[in-house]
Structure formats: structure tokens, C-alpha cells
C-alpha positions as CSV (number, residue, x, y, z in Angstrom):
1,M,35.9,25.8,3.5
2,A,37.3,24.0,0.5
3,D,35.9,24.7,-3.0
4,T,34.5,21.4,-4.3
5,T,34.2,22.5,-7.9
6,Q,36.7,21.5,-10.6
7,A,38.5,24.8,-10.6
8,A,42.0,25.3,-11.8
9,V,43.9,24.3,-8.6
10,L,47.0,22.4,-7.8
11,P,45.9,18.8,-7.7
12,R,45.8,17.1,-4.4
13,T,46.7,13.6,-3.5
14,P,44.4,11.8,-1.1
15,R,46.0,11.1,2.2
16,F,45.5,7.6,3.6
17,V,45.4,6.3,7.2
18,Q,45.4,2.5,7.4
19,L,44.2,1.1,10.7
20,H,42.9,-2.1,9.4
21,H,45.8,-4.5,9.2
22,E,44.4,-7.9,8.8
23,D,45.3,-10.4,11.5
24,R,44.9,-13.5,9.4
25,A,45.1,-15.8,12.4
26,A,42.4,-13.9,14.3
27,V,40.2,-13.6,11.2
28,R,40.6,-17.4,10.6
29,D,39.7,-18.2,14.2
30,E,36.6,-15.9,14.0
31,L,35.4,-17.5,10.8
32,I,36.0,-21.1,12.0
33,R,34.1,-20.4,15.3
34,G,31.2,-19.3,13.2
35,L,31.3,-22.3,10.9
36,L,31.5,-24.7,13.9
37,A,28.6,-23.0,15.8
38,P,25.4,-25.1,16.1
39,A,23.8,-22.7,13.7
40,A,26.6,-21.7,11.4
41,F,27.1,-18.0,10.7
42,T,29.5,-15.4,9.5
43,S,29.8,-11.6,9.9
44,P,28.4,-9.6,6.9
45,K,31.7,-7.7,6.8
46,Y,33.3,-10.7,5.0
47,L,30.9,-10.2,2.1
48,Y,33.0,-7.2,1.1
49,D,36.2,-8.3,-0.4
50,A,37.2,-6.5,-3.6
51,L,34.9,-8.6,-5.8
52,G,32.1,-8.4,-3.2
53,S,32.3,-4.6,-3.1
54,R,31.9,-4.5,-6.9
55,L,29.0,-6.9,-6.8
56,F,27.3,-4.8,-4.2
57,D,27.7,-1.7,-6.5
58,A,26.0,-3.8,-9.2
59,I,23.2,-4.7,-6.8
60,T,22.4,-1.0,-6.2
61,E,21.6,-0.7,-10.0
62,L,19.0,-3.5,-9.9
63,P,15.3,-2.6,-10.4
64,E,14.4,-4.7,-7.4
65,Y,16.8,-2.9,-5.1
66,Y,14.8,0.1,-4.1
67,P,16.9,1.5,-1.2
68,T,19.7,3.1,-3.2
69,R,17.4,5.0,-5.7
70,T,14.8,5.8,-3.1
71,E,17.5,7.3,-0.7
72,A,19.1,9.1,-3.7
73,A,15.7,10.7,-4.6
74,I,15.3,11.9,-1.0
75,F,18.7,13.5,-1.1
76,A,18.0,15.1,-4.5
77,A,14.6,16.5,-3.3
78,H,15.7,17.7,0.1
79,A,19.4,18.5,-0.2
80,P,18.9,22.3,0.3
81,A,16.8,21.7,3.4
82,M,19.4,19.3,4.7
83,A,22.2,21.8,4.0
84,A,20.2,24.4,6.0
85,Q,20.3,22.1,9.0
86,L,23.9,20.9,8.8
87,P,26.9,23.0,9.8
88,S,28.9,24.8,7.1
89,G,32.5,24.0,6.5
90,A,32.2,20.6,8.2
91,T,34.4,17.5,7.8
92,L,32.2,14.9,6.1
93,V,33.0,11.4,7.4
94,D,31.6,8.8,5.1
95,L,31.2,5.5,7.0
96,G,31.4,2.4,4.7
97,A,32.2,4.8,1.8
98,G,32.5,2.2,-0.9
99,N,33.1,4.1,-4.1
100,G,32.1,7.4,-2.5
101,E,29.4,8.2,-5.0
102,K,26.6,8.9,-2.5
103,A,28.7,11.4,-0.6
104,A,30.0,13.0,-3.8
105,R,26.4,13.9,-4.8
106,L,26.1,16.0,-1.7
107,F,29.3,17.9,-2.0
108,E,27.7,20.8,-3.9
109,A,24.9,21.3,-1.4
110,L,27.0,20.7,1.8
111,Q,30.3,22.3,0.7
112,P,32.4,20.3,3.2
113,R,35.9,21.5,4.0
114,R,37.2,17.9,4.1
115,Y,36.0,14.5,3.0
116,V,37.0,11.5,5.1
117,A,36.2,8.1,3.5
118,V,36.1,5.1,5.9
119,D,35.9,1.5,4.6
120,I,37.2,-2.0,5.5
121,S,37.9,-2.8,1.9
122,V,41.3,-1.0,1.8
123,D,42.4,-1.6,-1.8
124,Y,39.0,-0.8,-3.2
125,L,38.9,2.4,-1.1
126,R,42.3,3.6,-2.3
127,H,41.3,3.1,-5.9
128,A,37.9,4.8,-5.4
129,L,39.3,7.8,-3.5
130,A,41.9,8.5,-6.1
131,G,39.1,8.8,-8.7
132,R,37.0,11.1,-6.4
133,Q,40.1,13.3,-5.9
134,R,40.4,13.7,-9.7
135,Q,36.8,14.6,-9.8
136,F,37.1,17.2,-7.0
137,P,40.7,18.3,-7.0
138,A,40.2,21.2,-4.6
139,L,38.7,19.2,-1.8
140,D,41.0,17.8,0.9
141,M,40.4,14.0,1.0
142,V,41.5,11.4,3.5
143,G,41.0,7.6,3.3
144,V,40.7,5.6,6.5
145,G,41.1,1.8,6.2
146,M,39.4,0.4,9.3
147,D,36.8,-2.0,10.6
148,F,34.3,0.2,12.5
149,S,31.8,-2.6,13.2
150,Q,33.3,-3.1,16.7
151,S,34.8,0.3,17.4
152,L,34.3,3.7,15.9
153,A,37.6,5.2,17.1
154,L,38.4,7.5,14.3
155,P,42.1,8.4,14.0
156,A,43.1,12.0,14.8
157,E,45.3,12.1,11.7
158,A,42.2,12.1,9.5
159,F,41.1,15.5,11.0
160,R,44.4,17.4,10.6
161,D,45.1,19.9,7.9
162,G,46.8,18.4,4.9
163,F,49.4,21.2,4.8
164,S,50.0,22.3,8.4
165,G,49.3,19.0,10.1
166,S,47.3,20.7,12.8
167,G,43.8,19.9,13.9
168,D,41.2,22.3,12.4
169,G,38.3,22.1,15.0
170,A,35.7,21.7,12.2
171,P,32.4,20.2,13.1
172,R,32.1,16.6,12.1
173,V,29.2,15.3,10.0
174,L,29.1,11.5,10.1
175,F,27.4,10.2,6.9
176,Y,26.0,6.6,7.1
177,P,23.8,6.0,4.1
178,G,22.2,3.0,2.6
179,S,20.6,1.7,5.8
180,S,23.9,0.0,6.7
181,I,22.7,0.5,10.3
182,G,20.3,-2.4,9.5
183,N,23.2,-4.9,9.8
184,F,23.1,-4.3,13.5
185,A,20.6,-5.8,15.9
186,P,18.7,-3.1,17.8
187,A,21.0,-3.3,20.9
188,E,24.1,-3.3,18.7
189,A,22.7,-0.4,16.8
190,L,22.3,1.6,20.0
191,A,25.9,0.9,21.0
192,F,27.1,1.9,17.5
193,L,25.1,5.2,17.6
194,R,26.5,6.0,21.0
195,Q,30.0,5.7,19.5
196,A,28.9,7.9,16.6
197,H,27.6,10.5,19.0
198,A,31.0,10.5,20.8
199,A,32.8,10.8,17.5
200,C,30.7,13.8,16.4
201,A,31.3,15.5,19.8
202,Q,35.1,15.4,19.3
203,G,34.7,18.0,16.5
204,G,33.5,21.5,16.5
205,A,30.0,22.6,17.6
206,G,27.1,21.8,15.4
207,G,28.2,18.3,14.2
208,G,25.9,15.3,14.0
209,L,24.9,12.2,12.1
210,L,23.2,12.1,8.6
211,I,21.9,8.5,8.3
212,G,19.8,6.5,5.9
213,V,17.3,4.0,7.4
214,D,15.2,1.5,5.6
215,L,11.6,1.4,6.9
216,V,9.2,-1.5,7.5
217,K,7.2,-2.4,4.4
218,P,5.5,-5.5,2.9
219,A,7.5,-8.6,2.3
220,R,6.5,-8.6,-1.4
221,I,8.7,-5.4,-1.7
222,L,11.4,-6.4,0.7
223,E,12.3,-9.9,-0.4
224,P,12.9,-9.3,-4.2
225,A,15.4,-6.5,-3.2
226,Y,17.5,-9.2,-1.6
227,D,16.8,-12.0,-4.1
228,D,16.8,-10.4,-7.6
229,A,15.8,-12.1,-10.8
230,L,19.3,-11.7,-12.3
231,G,20.9,-13.5,-9.4
232,V,23.4,-10.7,-8.6
233,T,22.6,-10.8,-4.9
234,A,23.0,-14.6,-5.0
235,A,26.5,-14.1,-6.6
236,F,27.3,-11.5,-3.9
237,N,26.3,-13.9,-1.1
238,R,28.1,-17.0,-2.6
239,N,31.3,-14.9,-3.2
240,L,31.6,-14.9,0.6
241,L,32.5,-18.6,0.3
242,S,35.4,-17.8,-2.0
243,H,36.6,-15.2,0.5
244,I,36.3,-17.7,3.4
245,N,38.4,-20.2,1.3
246,R,41.2,-17.7,0.9
247,L,41.1,-16.7,4.6
248,T,40.9,-20.1,6.1
249,G,42.1,-22.6,3.5
250,A,38.6,-24.2,3.4
251,D,37.3,-26.0,0.4
252,F,33.8,-24.6,-0.1
253,R,32.4,-25.3,-3.6
254,L,30.1,-22.5,-4.6
255,A,27.9,-24.7,-6.7
256,D,27.0,-26.7,-3.6
257,W,25.2,-23.7,-2.0
258,R,22.2,-21.7,-2.9
259,H,21.3,-18.2,-1.8
260,V,18.3,-17.8,0.5
261,A,16.7,-14.5,1.5
262,F,13.5,-13.8,3.4
263,Y,11.7,-11.3,5.6
264,N,11.5,-12.4,9.3
265,A,8.5,-10.3,10.4
266,A,8.8,-11.2,14.0
267,E,12.4,-9.7,14.1
268,S,11.6,-7.0,11.6
269,R,14.6,-8.0,9.4
270,I,15.6,-9.5,6.1
271,E,17.8,-12.6,6.6
272,M,20.3,-13.8,4.1
273,H,21.6,-17.4,4.3
274,L,23.6,-19.9,2.2
275,E,21.9,-23.3,2.1
276,A,23.5,-26.6,1.4
277,R,22.0,-28.2,-1.7
278,E,22.9,-31.7,-0.5
279,P,24.7,-33.4,2.4
280,L,28.3,-32.3,2.3
281,A,31.5,-31.7,4.4
282,V,33.7,-28.6,4.3
283,C,37.3,-29.1,5.4
284,W,40.1,-26.8,6.3
285,P,43.6,-27.3,7.8
286,G,43.9,-27.4,11.5
287,A,46.8,-27.1,13.9
288,A,47.3,-30.9,14.1
289,S,45.0,-32.3,11.5
290,V,42.3,-31.5,8.9
291,Q,39.1,-30.1,10.5
292,E,35.7,-30.3,9.0
293,R,32.1,-29.3,9.4
294,R,29.3,-31.5,8.0
295,F,26.2,-29.9,6.7
296,A,22.9,-31.7,6.1
297,A,20.9,-30.9,2.9
298,G,19.0,-27.7,3.6
299,E,21.3,-26.7,6.5
300,R,22.3,-23.0,6.3
301,I,25.0,-20.5,7.1
302,H,23.5,-17.2,8.3
303,T,25.4,-14.5,6.4
304,E,23.6,-11.2,7.0
305,N,20.7,-9.4,8.7
306,S,19.1,-6.2,7.5
307,Y,16.8,-4.7,10.1
308,K,13.9,-2.5,9.1
309,W,12.6,0.3,11.3
310,Q,9.5,2.3,12.1
311,A,10.5,6.0,11.8
312,A,9.4,6.8,15.3
313,D,11.3,3.9,16.8
314,F,14.5,4.9,15.1
315,D,14.1,8.5,16.2
316,A,13.8,7.2,19.8
317,L,17.0,5.2,19.3
318,L,18.9,8.3,18.2
319,R,17.8,10.2,21.2
320,A,18.7,7.2,23.5
321,A,22.2,7.4,22.0
322,G,22.5,11.1,23.0
323,F,21.5,12.9,19.8
324,R,19.0,15.7,19.8
325,N,17.1,18.0,17.4
326,T,16.4,15.2,15.0
327,R,14.9,15.9,11.6
328,V,13.6,13.3,9.1
329,W,12.9,13.3,5.4
330,T,11.1,10.4,3.7
331,D,9.9,9.5,0.2
332,A,6.2,9.8,-0.7
333,A,5.6,6.1,-0.2
334,G,7.3,6.1,3.2
335,W,9.7,3.3,2.2
336,F,12.9,5.0,3.4
337,A,14.0,7.8,5.7
338,V,17.0,10.0,6.1
339,F,17.6,11.4,9.6
340,W,19.7,14.3,10.6
341,A,20.6,14.2,14.4
342,R,22.6,16.8,16.2
343,S,25.3,15.7,18.6
């Protein structure tokens, strides 16, 4: 088990496995299909270019955005109890790692032998992981640049010893905080959790999933978290259009669109959209000629869902995915939950 303190050790350099090599043609086709759909949509993964990732970091500091601070408080209050349930000397796999701050707060309690940070925003991940390695020079760190929204096939190289190159057989603890699971519809969430179970099972005995889940609560609490007074979430959402312009050659004008977020109680989800302020056309180069999509005033592009769960329903979902011996910790108000589920 690696020492995660800042002891006098030879500095390590994070290893990096890059699986996500952007297929610009496939990405462009995917985005254009979404724009041309009767109800236009995009995948939320396109919110996270380099600027989008930084804007999301800013969102987590907003007073309206309760999930980050509420989850952090749960970890702070219950880290010893969590550590007692989790295997010692595990490889901590941080899914959608971002800047790695949430995982780093748990290093002292969990004492992982290796930290594997997984994110689609490759350049941002490289920079963040280099900073974490300086903070924890004794801990073996590996970055994995990949899109796990469709497949959670983690590379074997990430679980090999940095010196010998051999596999270590350590249990795997998959860490998926922030209620990112909420981006998946329930059926998609089940499919993802089944893949997570399979990934845990490939490590040593005792592994499992440590996951943050946002719980159902009144719309008066939910909606400001996704439509803050400073407009940071609006900037995050509209930045998607700049990303689409770079990826497709489209000519979206950010000023033509406004951010819309609301709680859909029937679906138990927050929805984020971009809404055309006036009738407009968006153009992009096609194979033979310029293509376009016309939007009426008030017509929307659906950019993200964030599903909210009842704790009992999410526990049942974990068990349906193959996990067992689940434990759950919540805040006093019951706004958020952290589940530990053994594989």
C-alpha cells in the first residue's frame, strides 16, 4: 500500500493511457444527427471541453449548487465508517475525475495503493493529474483518457505496477461522485452499473463501487442549482455551442440562445436546454453543399438530464446490477446519498 503523505520520496511521474482519440468525422456526424432530430439534442459529454470543465469547477463553488458541498460533508462526516467497509490497499478508480479534488480528500482515510483518474477531457486531466502527483508524490497515479459513457472497458495497463509492469491483483474501488450517474436514464444507469460491477470483479476480492447520488427534493431547491443567479451554469451550457462550432464548422451565435433549466417531476429529472431567442438558422458545411437547421423562436436543444433518485430505488438498482452488501450514508436533510456496494 502506497503512502499518500508528502514524505521525502523520489518524485513519481503520472503514467497516462490515452484511449480516447477523437474521431472528428464520427463526432461531427453524431452532433449533426442530434441537431437535425425533430427535437434537437446533444450528449452532455460535449459540455466538457477544456473551458467547460473549468466552468463546471466554478459551478461547484456556487451557493445554489448544493450537491458538491453536501456530498463533501457526507464524506467528511463518514469517511472513517466508509474506510472500515472498503478494502485496504485498493486501486481507487476515479470516474469522471475532473481535477481529482474529491478523490484526493479521501486518500488519507482510504489509503489506496494506486489512483487511476479517468476522464474524457484529456488535456485537462493531464494538467490536473500532474498537480495531484506533486501533492501526493508517493502515490502511484495513472491517467486514463477515455469516454466511458458507452463502454466502461478499463485498460489493463492502468492496473499494472509502475515499476515492474506486472498486474498487482489489488481490489478495485470505483469512485463515481457528484451524482454523475444522474446523466443516465434509469435503463442506461442499470446498464452502466452492470459494467461497473464487471470492472470491479476484475480486481482482487472486496472491491466495489462508491457512488454519490442526488435524491428527490422540491423543485424550489433543485432548479436554482441548475440556473444560478450569477449565470455560471448558463455560461457552461452556452459554451457547448462554441464546442459544437469547433467540431462541426457550424455558426452558432451564443447571444442567440438562452439557458433553460427546470425540474420534470414526472421523469424525476432536471432538464437543461438551450432555447432560441428568435427565429434563426444554423449552418455548417456538408459533403456537397452547406446544410442548415432552422429553429423557431422558443425552440430548444436538449443538452442534459440529471435524474434524481429515491434512496430505496437506487439501492434496488445497484442490486439489480449485481452488487451486494450495500451501505448508504446521507446528510441530515436527506438531500444526497453516498452508497458503497460490494461487487
